[in-house]
VMD Tcl script that draws the C-alpha trace (Angstrom):
set ca {
  {41.07 25.46 -26.67}
  {42.36 21.91 -26.48}
  {41.70 19.36 -29.16}
  {43.00 15.88 -29.82}
  {44.76 13.39 -27.55}
  {45.47 14.64 -24.04}
  {47.85 13.37 -21.37}
  {47.49 9.67 -20.59}
  {46.37 6.96 -23.00}
  {43.56 7.10 -25.55}
  {42.03 10.25 -24.07}
  {40.16 12.79 -26.22}
  {39.55 16.35 -25.09}
  {37.62 18.94 -27.12}
  {36.78 22.18 -25.36}
  {37.95 25.54 -24.12}
  {38.87 26.58 -20.61}
  {40.43 23.82 -18.53}
  {38.75 20.85 -20.17}
  {40.80 17.77 -19.28}
  {43.65 19.95 -18.11}
  {44.53 17.87 -15.03}
  {44.71 14.45 -16.71}
  {47.64 12.30 -15.56}
  {49.44 9.47 -17.27}
  {47.18 6.95 -15.47}
  {44.01 8.31 -17.11}
  {42.82 6.19 -20.04}
  {40.00 5.99 -22.57}
  {38.31 9.23 -21.48}
  {36.39 11.64 -23.72}
  {35.75 15.23 -22.59}
  {33.79 17.62 -24.82}
  {32.82 21.12 -23.66}
  {34.10 24.13 -21.78}
  {35.81 22.97 -18.55}
  {34.51 19.43 -19.08}
  {36.44 17.08 -16.78}
  {38.68 19.93 -15.71}
  {39.42 18.30 -12.35}
  {39.92 14.76 -13.63}
  {43.35 13.44 -12.71}
  {42.94 9.68 -13.09}
  {40.08 7.40 -14.05}
  {39.11 5.44 -17.12}
  {36.32 5.06 -19.65}
  {34.59 8.33 -18.72}
  {32.59 10.44 -21.18}
  {31.81 14.03 -20.20}
  {29.90 16.17 -22.72}
  {28.79 19.70 -21.86}
  {30.09 22.80 -20.17}
  {31.55 21.88 -16.76}
  {30.34 18.30 -17.09}
  {32.25 16.22 -14.52}
  {33.95 19.43 -13.40}
  {35.55 17.94 -10.26}
  {35.38 14.25 -11.20}
  {38.89 13.56 -10.03}
  {39.20 9.81 -10.38}
  {36.01 7.85 -11.13}
  {35.56 5.22 -13.82}
  {32.92 4.36 -16.42}
  {30.85 7.51 -15.98}
  {28.78 9.16 -18.70}
  {27.79 12.78 -18.08}
  {25.93 14.66 -20.83}
  {24.65 18.18 -20.16}
  {25.82 21.42 -18.62}
  {27.26 20.78 -15.13}
  {26.03 17.19 -15.18}
  {27.98 15.11 -12.65}
  {29.65 18.33 -11.57}
  {30.85 17.14 -8.13}
  {31.25 13.41 -8.77}
  {34.84 13.23 -7.41}
  {35.72 9.49 -7.44}
  {32.23 8.15 -8.20}
  {31.94 5.38 -10.80}
  {29.40 3.70 -13.08}
  {27.02 6.68 -13.22}
  {24.99 7.91 -16.19}
  {23.73 11.50 -15.98}
  {21.98 13.08 -18.96}
  {20.52 16.58 -18.71}
  {21.33 20.02 -17.43}
  {22.78 19.66 -13.90}
  {21.71 16.03 -13.75}
  {23.43 14.36 -10.78}
  {25.06 17.69 -9.94}
  {26.20 16.82 -6.39}
  {26.42 13.02 -6.62}
  {29.58 11.44 -5.21}
  {28.32 7.82 -5.13}
  {28.20 4.94 -7.60}
  {25.71 3.20 -9.84}
  {23.15 5.94 -10.45}
  {21.23 6.75 -13.63}
  {19.71 10.24 -13.83}
  {18.07 11.35 -17.08}
  {16.39 14.73 -17.38}
  {17.13 18.35 -16.58}
  {18.06 18.59 -12.88}
  {17.31 14.91 -12.35}
  {18.92 13.78 -9.09}
  {20.01 17.35 -8.43}
  {19.99 16.94 -4.63}
  {21.51 13.45 -4.55}
  {24.89 13.17 -2.84}
  {25.74 9.69 -1.52}
  {22.66 7.72 -2.61}
  {23.53 4.54 -4.54}
  {21.93 2.64 -7.40}
  {19.10 5.08 -8.04}
  {17.28 5.51 -11.35}
  {15.63 8.91 -11.89}
  {14.03 9.66 -15.27}
  {12.33 12.98 -15.97}
  {12.94 16.65 -15.33}
  {13.53 17.40 -11.63}
  {12.99 13.77 -10.60}
  {14.41 12.54 -7.32}
  {12.85 15.24 -5.16}
  {14.79 15.87 -1.98}
  {16.66 12.56 -2.02}
  {20.27 12.97 -0.94}
  {21.46 9.74 0.67}
  {18.67 7.28 -0.19}
  {19.48 4.27 -2.36}
  {17.84 1.75 -4.68}
  {15.01 4.05 -5.76}
  {13.38 3.95 -9.19}
  {11.58 7.21 -9.98}
  {10.09 8.03 -13.39}
  {8.05 11.15 -14.16}
  {8.56 14.88 -14.12}
  {8.73 16.21 -10.58}
  {8.38 12.76 -9.04}
  {10.32 12.10 -5.90}
  {10.27 11.89 -2.13}
  {10.22 14.70 0.39}
  {12.76 12.86 2.56}
  {16.51 13.07 1.99}
  {17.24 9.43 2.93}
  {14.42 7.24 1.62}
  {15.28 3.83 0.11}
  {13.80 1.08 -2.08}
  {10.89 3.06 -3.52}
  {9.27 2.86 -6.96}
  {7.49 5.99 -8.25}
  {5.99 6.15 -11.74}
  {4.06 9.18 -12.94}
  {4.00 12.96 -12.87}
  {4.59 14.37 -9.37}
  {4.29 10.95 -7.69}
  {5.48 10.47 -4.12}
  {6.01 14.15 -3.40}
  {5.06 13.74 0.28}
  {6.77 10.40 0.85}
  {9.26 10.10 3.69}
  {9.27 6.33 4.18}
  {10.84 3.29 2.58}
  {9.77 0.44 0.33}
  {6.78 2.31 -1.08}
  {5.26 2.08 -4.56}
  {3.29 4.87 -6.25}
  {1.95 4.35 -9.78}
  {-0.05 7.06 -11.53}
  {-0.04 10.83 -11.79}
  {0.23 12.38 -8.31}
  {-0.17 9.04 -6.53}
  {1.21 9.63 -3.06}
  {0.87 9.26 0.70}
  {-1.67 11.34 2.59}
  {-0.16 14.73 3.35}
  {0.95 15.12 6.94}
  {1.25 11.38 7.60}
  {4.11 9.80 9.51}
  {6.66 7.96 7.32}
  {5.07 4.88 5.73}
  {6.66 1.56 4.85}
  {5.63 -1.01 2.25}
  {2.69 1.15 1.19}
  {1.29 1.14 -2.36}
  {-1.00 3.61 -4.13}
  {-2.06 2.88 -7.71}
  {-4.06 5.22 -9.93}
  {-4.43 8.92 -10.63}
  {-4.37 10.87 -7.37}
  {-4.48 7.70 -5.26}
  {-3.49 8.25 -1.62}
  {-2.37 5.69 0.96}
  {-2.37 6.55 4.66}
  {-1.03 3.46 6.48}
  {1.96 1.15 6.16}
  {1.68 -2.34 4.65}
  {-1.38 -1.32 2.64}
  {-2.51 -1.25 -0.99}
  {-4.85 1.45 -2.33}
  {-6.31 1.07 -5.81}
  {-7.50 4.27 -7.44}
  {-9.14 7.44 -6.26}
  {-12.88 6.84 -6.62}
  {-12.16 4.18 -9.24}
  {-13.72 0.78 -9.97}
  {-11.56 -2.34 -9.70}
  {-12.12 -5.25 -12.05}
  {-10.93 -8.84 -11.54}
  {-11.52 -11.01 -14.58}
  {-13.23 -8.14 -16.43}
  {-12.07 -5.13 -18.42}
  {-15.29 -3.17 -17.79}
  {-15.85 -2.98 -14.01}
  {-19.10 -1.26 -13.04}
  {-18.69 -1.40 -9.24}
  {-16.00 -0.60 -6.70}
  {-15.01 -4.29 -6.86}
  {-16.29 -6.24 -9.86}
  {-15.24 -9.92 -9.88}
  {-15.97 -12.30 -12.77}
  {-15.22 -15.97 -12.07}
  {-13.80 -18.36 -14.63}
  {-16.84 -20.65 -14.55}
  {-20.57 -20.09 -14.15}
  {-21.65 -20.65 -10.57}
  {-18.15 -20.16 -9.16}
  {-17.25 -16.89 -7.43}
  {-13.52 -17.15 -7.95}
  {-13.06 -15.95 -4.36}
  {-11.24 -17.78 -1.61}
  {-10.78 -16.83 2.04}
  {-8.04 -18.67 3.90}
  {-6.33 -18.59 7.30}
  {-9.05 -16.50 8.90}
  {-9.08 -15.67 12.61}
  {-11.83 -15.47 15.19}
  {-10.24 -12.44 16.83}
  {-11.89 -9.03 16.72}
  {-15.34 -10.41 15.97}
  {-17.45 -8.04 13.90}
  {-20.72 -6.56 15.07}
  {-23.47 -8.47 13.27}
  {-26.88 -7.01 12.44}
  {-29.62 -9.01 10.76}
  {-30.13 -6.03 8.46}
  {-26.54 -6.08 7.23}
  {-26.03 -9.50 5.68}
  {-24.48 -9.56 2.22}
  {-25.75 -11.74 -0.59}
  {-25.51 -11.92 -4.38}
  {-28.57 -10.99 -6.43}
  {-29.57 -12.25 -9.88}
  {-27.33 -9.64 -11.53}
  {-24.26 -10.82 -9.65}
  {-24.23 -7.75 -7.42}
  {-23.34 -8.03 -3.74}
  {-26.27 -6.50 -1.86}
  {-27.86 -6.47 1.58}
  {-30.11 -9.49 1.95}
  {-32.21 -11.48 4.39}
  {-30.16 -14.07 6.26}
  {-31.07 -17.76 6.27}
  {-30.07 -19.55 9.46}
  {-29.72 -23.32 9.39}
  {-29.24 -25.79 12.26}
  {-27.03 -28.88 12.19}
  {-29.33 -31.01 14.39}
  {-33.01 -30.91 15.52}
  {-31.71 -30.82 19.09}
  {-30.46 -27.29 18.47}
  {-34.00 -25.97 18.05}
  {-36.59 -25.22 20.74}
  {-39.19 -27.90 19.93}
  {-38.07 -29.78 23.06}
  {-40.11 -27.28 25.11}
  {-43.29 -29.06 23.98}
  {-42.10 -32.54 24.94}
  {-43.72 -34.19 27.96}
  {-40.44 -34.54 29.87}
  {-39.54 -30.85 29.54}
  {-39.21 -29.18 32.94}
  {-40.90 -25.81 32.65}
  {-39.86 -23.29 35.30}
  {-42.70 -21.76 37.21}
  {-43.23 -18.02 36.92}
  {-42.14 -17.69 40.54}
  {-38.85 -19.45 39.77}
  {-38.35 -17.23 36.75}
  {-39.03 -14.14 38.83}
  {-36.44 -15.16 41.43}
  {-33.86 -15.79 38.69}
  {-34.49 -12.36 37.17}
  {-34.09 -10.63 40.53}
  {-30.82 -12.51 41.14}
  {-29.19 -12.31 37.69}
  {-30.87 -9.45 35.86}
  {-31.83 -11.47 32.78}
  {-33.97 -14.46 31.75}
  {-32.76 -18.03 32.35}
  {-30.68 -19.46 29.45}
  {-30.34 -15.99 27.90}
  {-26.75 -14.64 27.92}
  {-26.15 -11.46 29.89}
  {-25.24 -8.17 28.24}
  {-21.71 -8.49 29.62}
  {-21.30 -11.93 28.05}
  {-22.55 -10.71 24.67}
  {-20.19 -7.74 24.78}
  {-17.19 -9.90 25.66}
  {-17.81 -13.07 23.66}
  {-20.55 -12.29 21.15}
  {-23.38 -14.70 20.37}
  {-24.07 -17.40 17.83}
  {-27.06 -16.27 15.73}
  {-28.57 -19.74 15.37}
  {-28.22 -20.42 19.09}
  {-29.64 -17.01 20.01}
  {-32.67 -17.46 17.76}
  {-33.28 -20.88 19.32}
  {-33.11 -19.40 22.84}
  {-35.54 -16.61 21.96}
  {-37.94 -19.14 20.44}
  {-37.58 -21.25 23.60}
  {-38.69 -18.27 25.71}
  {-41.67 -17.65 23.42}
  {-42.71 -21.31 23.64}
  {-42.32 -21.33 27.44}
  {-44.47 -18.20 27.62}
  {-47.04 -19.92 25.40}
  {-47.21 -22.88 27.80}
  {-47.71 -20.53 30.75}
  {-50.55 -18.78 28.89}
  {-52.19 -22.13 28.09}
  {-51.99 -23.17 31.76}
  {-53.38 -19.83 32.85}
  {-56.30 -20.13 30.42}
  {-57.16 -23.60 31.75}
  {-57.23 -22.29 35.32}
  {-59.50 -19.41 34.31}
  {-61.93 -21.81 32.61}
  {-61.99 -24.07 35.65}
  {-62.78 -21.12 37.90}
  {-65.55 -19.92 35.60}
  {-67.27 -23.33 35.87}
  {-67.52 -23.14 39.64}
}
mol new
graphics top color blue
foreach p $ca { graphics top sphere $p radius 0.5 }
foreach p [lrange $ca 0 end-1] q [lrange $ca 1 end] { graphics top cylinder $p $q radius 0.2 }
display resetview
């Protein structure tokens, strides 16, 4: 058993076996405590290895702290690592990692600047960098995932992508998905299935401006009569299918519900009253019949192909339909007059 100052300057070795046995004159300010702790360390400075075989083959790194049996076992020349826990950072040969917990970062080899806190955190990560993972069993399935943040028990277990954020017990990607990027799942058991997406909760209510949400999305504005919502930079691409039975409105309780639409025109000229003006040129039924045979739809009414391709304006469509009703009314009036004239003969 060695005890006291070892070879080099300001080194302290306490432990049986080969603890600190390989230290050279260039090694300074190191502390090795435990059986075979730092047994392979030749050079390096400001390292603290506590535990059996801690830093076992750490030959020349600097500013490492390994606490726990076989923690930092294979660190070689790695520097600025902190590993606390049984076999924490066991195979890590890179710099700037913090692994706290039994077997935390166990699979990591060359990944840099990772923070893993909790027993068995870090999952299968070997070469991925800049990950922050907190929670027992949390960690990606991939060996080379980067820039992720996982917080919670067993979070991100299926993750194979990059730049993802999972907050909450077992928050994760959908099993079997392709690698995702910039995906976020927040809440117990929340699952995200596409990149560049945010999922809030698993069957949970989301409150904005309220601490007691009672709906999937419950928004309370700052002032009475103001929704607090703003839609900006919208596009006219991918027009939605509109049904008059599926308009949303806000009821007296502030709930968004299906409601009856109210259509409003900007000018009287947009409405069909012009049909009843004296100068309106009403097509004869014969003309209308010829148009139908030629085009397959009524005059002024858009074809099915046009509606499918371009959609229709609801106000304009209602005005056209009313125009057809009024034209039909005029034809009926004319027909009635002719019948009366014939009955008088």
